[in-house]
C-alpha positions as CSV (number, residue, x, y, z in Angstrom):
1,M,100.3,118.7,124.3
2,N,101.8,117.7,127.6
3,A,98.3,117.8,129.2
4,S,97.0,115.4,126.6
5,L,100.0,113.0,127.1
6,K,99.5,113.1,130.9
7,C,95.8,112.0,130.4
8,L,96.9,109.3,128.0
9,G,99.6,108.1,130.5
10,E,97.0,107.9,133.3
11,A,94.7,105.9,131.0
12,L,97.5,103.5,130.2
13,K,98.1,102.9,133.9
14,R,94.6,101.6,134.2
15,A,94.8,99.5,131.1
16,C,97.4,97.2,132.6
17,R,95.8,94.1,130.9
18,L,96.0,95.6,127.4
19,E,97.7,93.2,125.0
20,S,98.1,95.5,122.0
21,L,99.0,99.2,121.8
22,K,99.5,101.5,118.8
23,L,100.6,105.1,119.2
24,S,101.3,107.6,116.4
25,F,103.1,110.9,116.7
26,Y,103.5,111.5,113.0
27,S,104.9,115.0,112.2
28,C,104.4,116.0,115.9
29,H,106.5,119.1,116.5
30,D,105.8,119.7,120.2
31,L,106.7,116.3,121.7
32,D,109.1,117.0,124.6
33,E,110.7,115.1,127.4
34,I,108.1,115.9,130.0
35,G,105.2,114.7,127.9
36,V,107.1,111.5,127.1
37,Q,107.7,110.9,130.8
38,Y,103.9,110.8,131.4
39,L,103.5,108.1,128.7
40,A,106.5,106.1,129.9
41,R,104.9,105.9,133.4
42,G,101.8,104.4,131.8
43,L,103.8,102.0,129.7
44,K,105.8,100.8,132.7
45,R,102.7,99.1,134.2
46,M,101.5,97.3,131.0
47,Y,102.8,93.9,132.0
48,S,100.5,92.0,129.7
49,L,101.4,93.9,126.5
50,K,102.3,91.7,123.6
51,E,102.3,94.1,120.6
52,L,103.6,97.6,120.6
53,D,103.6,100.0,117.6
54,L,105.2,103.4,118.0
55,N,105.2,105.8,115.1
56,F,107.4,108.9,115.3
57,E,107.9,109.5,111.6
58,S,108.9,113.1,110.7
59,S,108.4,114.2,114.4
60,M,110.8,116.3,116.5
61,I,111.6,113.4,118.8
62,A,115.3,113.6,119.9
63,D,117.7,111.5,121.9
64,K,116.2,112.4,125.4
65,E,112.7,111.6,124.4
66,L,113.7,108.3,122.8
67,A,115.5,107.4,126.0
68,Q,112.4,108.0,128.0
69,F,110.3,105.8,125.8
70,A,112.9,103.0,126.0
71,K,113.1,103.0,129.8
72,P,109.8,101.0,130.5
73,F,110.7,98.3,127.9
74,K,112.5,96.2,130.5
75,N,109.1,95.8,132.3
76,L,107.3,94.5,129.2
77,K,108.4,90.9,129.6
78,S,105.4,89.6,127.6
79,L,106.2,91.6,124.5
80,D,106.6,89.5,121.4
81,T,106.1,92.1,118.6
82,I,107.5,95.6,118.4
83,S,107.4,98.2,115.6
84,L,109.3,101.4,115.9
85,N,109.1,104.0,113.1
86,C,111.7,106.9,113.4
87,R,111.8,107.6,109.7
88,N,113.0,111.2,109.0
89,C,113.5,112.0,112.6
90,R,116.4,114.4,112.1
91,H,117.2,114.9,115.8
92,I,118.1,111.3,116.7
93,S,121.8,110.5,116.9
94,D,123.9,107.6,118.1
95,N,123.1,108.5,121.7
96,G,119.5,107.9,121.1
97,L,120.1,104.5,119.5
98,S,122.3,103.6,122.5
99,S,119.5,104.3,124.9
100,L,117.0,102.4,122.7
101,S,119.4,99.5,122.5
102,Q,119.6,99.3,126.3
103,G,115.8,99.2,126.6
104,L,115.4,96.5,123.9
105,K,118.0,94.1,125.3
106,G,115.8,92.8,128.0
107,L,113.0,91.7,125.7
108,D,114.0,88.1,125.3
109,K,110.6,86.9,124.1
110,L,110.5,89.1,120.9
111,K,109.5,87.2,117.8
112,R,108.7,90.1,115.4
113,V,110.7,93.3,115.2
114,K,110.4,96.2,112.7
115,L,112.7,99.2,113.0
116,D,112.8,102.2,110.6
117,I,115.6,104.8,111.2
118,S,115.8,105.9,107.6
119,L,116.8,109.4,106.6
120,S,118.3,110.1,110.1
121,A,121.2,112.4,109.3
122,F,123.1,112.1,112.6
123,I,123.4,108.3,112.9
124,T,126.8,106.8,112.2
125,D,128.1,103.2,112.2
126,N,128.5,103.5,116.0
127,G,124.7,103.9,116.3
128,L,124.2,100.8,114.2
129,R,126.6,98.9,116.4
130,Y,124.5,99.7,119.4
131,L,121.4,98.6,117.6
132,S,123.1,95.4,116.4
133,Q,124.0,94.5,120.0
134,A,120.3,94.6,120.9
135,I,119.2,92.6,117.8
136,E,121.6,89.8,118.6
137,S,119.9,89.3,122.0
138,F,116.6,88.4,120.4
139,L,117.3,84.7,120.3
140,L,113.6,83.8,119.6
141,L,113.3,86.3,116.7
142,E,111.4,85.0,113.7
143,Q,110.7,88.2,111.7
144,L,113.1,91.1,111.3
145,D,112.4,94.2,109.1
146,L,115.1,96.9,109.1
147,D,115.0,100.1,107.1
148,F,118.3,102.0,107.0
149,L,117.6,104.2,103.9
150,E,120.5,106.7,103.6
151,C,121.6,106.3,107.2
152,I,124.4,103.8,106.8
153,K,127.5,105.9,106.1
154,T,130.1,103.1,105.5
155,S,130.1,99.4,105.1
156,G,131.2,99.0,108.7
157,G,127.6,99.4,109.9
158,L,126.6,96.5,107.5
159,Q,129.3,94.3,109.1
160,Y,128.0,95.0,112.6
161,L,124.5,94.0,111.4
162,S,125.8,90.8,109.7
163,E,127.5,89.7,112.9
164,A,124.2,90.1,114.8
165,L,122.2,88.2,112.3
166,R,124.5,85.1,112.6
167,K,123.1,84.6,116.2
168,L,119.4,84.6,115.2
169,T,118.9,80.9,114.5
170,S,115.1,81.0,114.5
171,L,114.7,83.7,111.8
172,T,112.2,82.9,109.1
173,S,111.6,86.3,107.5
174,F,114.1,89.0,106.8
175,A,113.7,92.4,105.2
176,L,116.5,95.0,104.8
177,N,116.5,98.4,103.0
178,L,120.0,99.6,102.2
179,E,118.9,102.1,99.5
180,G,121.4,104.8,98.8
181,L,124.5,103.1,100.5
182,E,126.9,104.3,97.8
183,K,130.0,103.1,99.6
184,I,128.9,99.4,99.7
185,E,131.3,97.2,97.7
186,D,131.2,93.7,96.4
187,Y,133.1,92.3,99.4
188,D,130.5,93.7,101.8
189,L,127.9,91.4,100.3
190,F,130.1,88.5,101.4
191,F,129.3,89.3,105.1
192,L,125.5,89.2,104.3
193,K,126.0,85.9,102.5
194,E,127.8,84.3,105.3
195,C,125.2,85.1,107.9
196,L,122.1,84.5,105.8
197,R,123.1,81.1,104.3
198,E,123.1,79.6,107.8
199,K,119.4,80.5,108.3
200,R,118.0,77.2,106.9
201,N,114.5,78.1,108.1
202,L,114.3,81.4,106.1
203,S,111.2,81.4,104.0
204,K,111.1,85.1,103.0
205,I,113.9,87.5,102.0
206,N,113.3,91.1,100.8
207,I,116.5,93.2,100.3
208,N,116.7,96.6,98.7
209,F,120.1,97.6,97.1
210,K,118.7,100.5,95.1
211,N,121.3,103.1,94.2
212,C,124.1,101.0,95.7
213,V,126.2,101.9,92.7
214,G,129.3,100.1,93.9
215,I,127.8,96.6,93.4
216,T,129.1,94.7,90.4
217,D,128.7,91.2,88.9
218,N,131.3,89.9,91.4
219,G,129.1,91.1,94.3
220,L,126.1,89.5,92.8
221,Q,128.1,86.2,92.5
222,F,129.0,86.4,96.2
223,F,125.4,87.2,97.2
224,S,123.7,84.6,94.9
225,D,125.5,81.8,96.8
226,T,123.3,82.6,99.8
227,F,120.3,81.0,98.2
228,R,121.8,77.7,97.4
229,E,121.4,76.6,101.1
230,L,118.0,78.1,101.7
231,Q,115.8,75.2,100.7
232,E,112.7,76.5,102.6
233,L,112.7,79.9,100.8
234,K,109.3,80.8,99.3
235,V,109.4,84.5,98.8
236,L,112.4,86.4,97.3
237,S,112.5,90.1,96.5
238,L,115.7,91.8,95.4
239,N,116.0,95.4,94.2
240,F,119.1,96.4,92.3
241,A,117.7,99.4,90.6
242,N,120.3,101.9,89.3
243,C,123.1,99.5,90.0
244,S,124.6,100.2,86.6
245,K,127.7,98.0,87.0
246,I,125.6,94.8,86.9
247,S,125.5,93.1,83.6
248,D,124.2,89.8,82.1
249,Q,127.0,87.9,83.8
250,G,125.7,88.9,87.2
251,I,122.2,87.8,86.3
252,F,123.7,84.5,85.2
253,Y,125.1,84.0,88.7
254,L,121.7,84.8,90.3
255,S,119.8,82.5,87.9
256,Q,122.1,79.6,88.7
257,A,121.2,80.0,92.4
258,L,117.5,80.1,91.6
259,K,117.7,76.6,90.3
260,E,118.2,75.4,93.9
261,L,114.9,77.0,95.2
262,S,112.5,74.2,94.6
263,K,109.9,75.6,97.0
264,I,110.0,79.2,95.8
265,E,106.5,80.7,95.2
266,N,107.1,84.4,94.7
267,I,110.0,86.1,92.8
268,T,110.3,89.9,92.5
269,L,113.3,91.4,90.8
270,H,114.1,95.0,90.1
271,F,116.9,96.0,87.7
272,N,115.7,99.4,86.6
273,N,118.1,101.4,84.6
274,C,120.8,98.7,84.5
275,S,121.9,99.6,81.0
276,E,124.3,96.6,80.7
277,I,121.5,94.1,81.0
278,S,120.1,92.7,77.8
279,G,117.6,90.1,76.6
280,L,120.2,87.5,77.5
281,S,119.3,88.2,81.2
282,L,115.7,87.2,80.6
283,S,116.9,84.0,79.1
284,H,119.1,83.3,82.1
285,F,116.1,83.9,84.5
286,C,113.8,81.6,82.5
287,E,116.5,78.9,82.7
288,G,116.8,79.5,86.4
289,I,113.1,79.1,87.2
290,K,112.6,75.9,85.2
291,Q,112.7,73.8,88.3
292,C,110.5,76.2,90.3
293,D,107.2,74.4,89.8
294,S,105.5,76.1,92.8
295,L,105.8,79.7,91.4
296,N,102.6,81.7,91.7
297,T,103.9,85.3,91.5
298,V,106.5,86.7,89.1
299,Q,107.5,90.3,88.9
300,F,110.3,91.3,86.5
301,H,111.2,95.0,86.3
302,F,113.6,95.9,83.5
303,P,112.8,99.5,82.5
304,N,115.5,101.2,80.4
305,C,117.4,98.0,79.9
306,K,118.5,96.5,76.6
307,I,115.8,93.8,76.5
308,T,115.4,92.2,73.1
309,N,112.7,90.3,71.2
310,H,114.5,87.0,71.8
311,G,114.3,87.7,75.6
312,L,110.5,88.2,75.3
313,Y,110.4,84.9,73.3
314,R,112.1,83.0,76.1
315,L,109.9,84.7,78.7
316,A,106.8,83.7,76.7
317,E,107.9,80.1,76.6
318,E,108.3,80.0,80.4
319,L,104.9,81.7,80.9
320,K,103.4,78.9,78.8
321,R,104.9,76.3,81.1
322,L,103.8,78.1,84.3
323,G,100.4,79.2,82.9
324,K,98.3,77.1,85.2
325,T,100.1,78.0,88.5
326,L,100.8,81.8,88.1
327,N,98.2,84.1,89.6
328,Q,100.1,87.3,89.6
329,V,102.4,88.6,86.8
330,Y,104.1,92.0,86.6
331,L,106.3,92.8,83.6
332,D,107.9,96.2,83.2
333,F,109.8,97.0,80.0
334,L,109.4,100.7,79.9
335,G,112.1,102.4,77.7
336,C,113.4,99.2,76.3
337,L,114.3,100.7,72.9
338,D,115.2,97.5,71.1
339,L,111.8,95.9,71.4
340,T,109.6,95.6,68.3
341,D,106.2,94.2,67.4
342,E,107.8,90.8,66.9
343,G,108.6,90.6,70.6
344,L,105.1,91.5,71.6
345,F,103.7,88.9,69.3
346,S,105.8,86.3,71.2
347,L,104.8,87.7,74.6
348,S,101.1,87.5,73.5
349,Q,101.4,83.8,73.1
350,G,102.7,83.5,76.7
351,I,99.9,85.6,78.0
352,R,97.3,83.4,76.4
353,A,98.5,80.5,78.6
354,L,98.0,82.4,81.9
355,T,94.7,80.7,82.5
356,S,94.9,81.1,86.3
357,V,96.2,84.6,86.5
358,E,94.2,87.0,88.7
359,D,96.5,90.1,88.6
360,L,98.2,91.0,85.4
361,N,100.3,94.2,84.9
362,I,102.3,94.9,81.8
363,Q,104.2,98.2,81.3
364,I,105.5,98.8,77.7
365,M,105.9,102.6,77.3
366,K,108.5,104.7,75.4
367,C,109.4,101.8,73.1
368,P,109.5,103.7,69.7
369,K,109.9,100.6,67.5
370,I,106.6,99.2,68.7
371,T,103.5,100.1,66.7
372,E,99.8,99.8,67.5
373,A,99.7,96.4,65.9
374,G,102.0,95.0,68.7
375,F,99.8,96.5,71.4
376,Q,96.7,95.1,69.8
377,E,98.3,91.7,69.7
378,I,98.8,91.8,73.5
379,T,95.2,92.7,74.0
380,K,94.1,89.8,71.8
381,G,96.1,87.6,74.1
382,L,93.8,88.5,77.0
383,N,90.8,86.7,75.4
384,G,89.8,83.7,77.4
385,L,91.6,84.8,80.6
386,N,88.4,84.6,82.7
387,S,90.3,84.4,86.0
388,I,91.6,88.0,85.8
389,R,90.4,90.4,88.5
390,Y,93.0,93.2,88.2
391,L,94.4,94.2,84.8
392,T,96.9,97.0,84.0
393,L,98.2,97.6,80.5
394,N,100.3,100.7,80.0
395,F,101.2,101.0,76.4
396,G,102.7,103.8,74.3
397,N,105.5,104.1,71.8
398,R,106.4,107.7,72.1
399,I,109.7,108.7,73.8
400,S,108.1,111.8,75.3
401,A,105.1,111.0,77.5
402,T,104.1,114.7,77.6
403,R,103.8,115.0,73.9
404,G,102.7,111.5,73.0
405,R,99.1,110.3,72.7
406,F,97.7,107.9,75.2
407,I,94.5,106.9,76.8
408,N,94.2,105.9,80.4
409,V,91.1,104.1,81.4
410,K,90.6,102.9,85.0
411,I,87.4,101.0,85.7
412,N,86.3,100.0,89.1
413,A,83.5,97.5,88.6
414,Q,82.1,97.1,92.1
415,R,79.3,94.8,90.8
416,L,81.4,92.9,88.3
417,P,81.4,89.1,88.7
418,F,84.7,87.5,89.4
419,S,84.9,86.1,85.9
420,R,85.4,89.7,84.6
421,P,88.2,92.1,85.4
422,K,87.4,94.0,88.6
423,E,89.8,96.8,87.8
424,L,91.0,97.8,84.4
425,N,93.7,100.3,83.7
426,L,94.3,100.5,80.0
427,T,96.8,102.8,78.3
428,D,96.9,102.6,74.5
429,Q,96.6,104.5,71.3
430,Q,93.1,103.5,70.7
431,F,90.4,105.7,69.3
432,V,87.2,106.6,71.1
433,C,85.1,104.3,69.0
434,Q,87.2,101.3,70.1
435,L,86.8,102.4,73.7
436,S,83.1,102.7,73.3
437,Q,83.0,99.1,71.9
438,A,85.0,97.9,74.8
439,L,82.7,99.5,77.3
440,N,79.7,97.6,75.9
441,G,81.3,94.4,77.3
442,F,81.2,95.6,80.9
443,Q,77.4,95.8,81.6
444,N,77.8,95.8,85.4
445,L,80.1,98.8,85.8
446,S,79.1,101.1,88.6
447,K,82.1,103.6,88.4
448,I,84.4,104.7,85.6
449,E,87.4,107.0,85.4
450,I,88.7,108.0,82.0
451,I,91.8,110.2,81.3
452,F,92.6,111.4,77.7
453,H,95.9,113.0,77.1
454,G,96.6,114.6,73.7
455,I,93.9,112.5,72.0
456,R,92.3,114.0,68.9
457,I,88.8,113.7,70.3
458,T,86.0,116.1,69.3
459,D,82.6,116.9,70.8
460,D,81.1,114.3,68.5
461,G,83.5,111.7,69.9
462,L,82.6,112.7,73.5
463,F,78.9,112.4,72.5
464,E,79.5,108.8,71.1
465,L,81.3,107.9,74.3
466,G,78.3,109.2,76.3
467,Q,75.9,107.1,74.3
468,S,77.9,104.0,75.2
469,M,77.9,104.9,78.9
470,K,74.1,105.3,78.8
471,R,73.8,101.7,77.9
472,L,75.6,100.7,81.1
473,E,72.6,100.1,83.4
474,F,74.5,100.2,86.7
475,L,76.8,103.1,86.0
476,K,76.5,105.8,88.6
477,D,79.8,107.7,89.0
478,I,81.8,109.2,86.1
479,F,85.2,111.0,86.2
480,M,86.8,112.3,83.1
481,E,90.0,114.3,82.6
482,L,90.7,115.7,79.1
483,T,94.2,117.1,78.8
484,E,95.3,118.8,75.6
485,C,92.3,117.4,73.7
486,N,92.0,120.4,71.5
487,G,88.9,119.2,69.7
488,I,86.8,119.4,72.9
489,T,84.9,122.6,73.6
490,Q,83.0,123.7,76.8
491,N,79.8,123.4,74.9
492,G,80.6,119.7,74.1
493,V,81.2,119.0,77.8
494,C,78.0,120.8,78.8
495,Q,76.0,118.7,76.3
496,F,77.6,115.6,77.7
497,I,76.4,116.5,81.2
498,V,73.0,117.8,80.2
499,N,72.1,114.6,78.3
500,S,73.2,112.3,81.1
501,P,70.6,109.9,82.5
502,K,69.1,110.6,85.9
503,R,70.6,107.4,87.4
504,W,74.1,109.0,87.1
505,Q,74.7,110.2,90.7
506,S,78.1,112.0,90.2
507,I,79.8,113.4,87.1
508,D,83.2,115.1,87.3
509,V,84.6,116.3,83.9
510,R,87.9,118.3,83.8
511,V,89.3,119.9,80.7
512,R,93.0,121.0,80.9
513,I,94.3,123.4,78.3
514,P,98.1,123.7,77.7
515,A,99.9,126.8,78.8
516,A,101.0,127.7,75.3
517,E,97.5,128.8,74.4
518,Y,97.4,131.4,77.1
519,P,99.6,134.6,77.4
520,D,100.1,134.2,81.1
521,G,101.9,130.9,80.6
522,K,99.8,129.1,83.2
523,I,97.9,125.8,82.9
524,H,94.2,126.5,82.9
525,E,91.7,124.0,84.0
526,A,87.9,124.0,83.5
527,I,86.1,121.8,86.0
528,L,82.5,120.9,85.6
529,K,80.8,118.9,88.3
530,F,77.4,117.5,88.7
531,S,76.0,115.6,91.7
């Protein structure tokens, strides 16, 4: 390894006019201090370098090696972009971050910084203090992306970071991953609010509070006040998944702040598994975005929440209003047990109005009160949406995904015109004949992937499906996975392949049989391939 690094270091010396450099040592277990010294000598002479990307993810890099890499930074005076990935580097401690901080402090022209020190077990708040001292020296910084997944031990580290952010007056884009910081409390969000609300030029915010279980409605009230001052904000992404102490009241505070964001274009909100959130929260959000006339992307994730039919009704009304501007819509209501067909009938009316949508993704699984009639109503709402290029519908009303019936169809239509869905991912309790009829509408398909799970399909049904595929003139590649489809035999699969037209270039059919049918208790898989 050292010999290779020595050669690379010599090459870098001769590439002194290089402006962009990307090096990856992903999962490298023989990276030592001597080899890094060779590279550092090469980096030292790259005076014209503007972009540097170093990836040490899951490697054995330790404090000494990181210090060697940081030494030549002071010579890279032209550097305006740096990305450093130390994710899952278990041998880096506060000492390594101290050395890194010293190297970064001299880079006063930096405009874009991305640092990932997530899953680093030996980093404490002191390490984050060193890093914050370097960050506050980047006075020209415009974009900052920090990933501290499971490495901030107390809220003290967050306070150090907040103090550093207050000095970055040119910041326009900010991303922060605090996932797993269980000790964060409501008052800690006050520090973030105070530093971010001063950034009047911020146009993008992406903050992940997933699994920060100490956050309550009061914390969300503190944090929501941040956005009232950010009139230039265009992209907002907040993840409060598994923050179970947040209720409809907290959503109300957030929705009131959204009313001030007249230029917002993209809103992504995750409230997965927040069991105190009901359909009232959807009503609050719909009220909050009434003044957001520039919205083109909406992503609402509410799996395992208490979303109701009335919430879907309010959402549908807002979709009607924004129908001509939205081009990406993602709605996740998995495990919302109170939803019924009535809610889907309302949602269907909103979907019909999305005349400009290009990417539509709807997840409605494990909702036992919804019947096939509700799912069919959603699919009817798709008629006339000629702008769709990517469509994902995941439907199913069984609580147990393993025992329930579903069909998953993924179609990659490489020759499909833009007026048709380019990619279709359909999960529903439809029968093979309905699927066959659907395929007849996609005459330009070149590749198809079909997954049946627990469907009562027989050899005759497979034959009928094959007949529909034969009518697709441009179809060349077929992948089929049949799991727990007890009506399918090996003979039926063989007949499907034997009767295939010559223009089919690749056929991959997999039949998975449940363990219960075999005495050894193992899953058995029969794979038949033809190329």
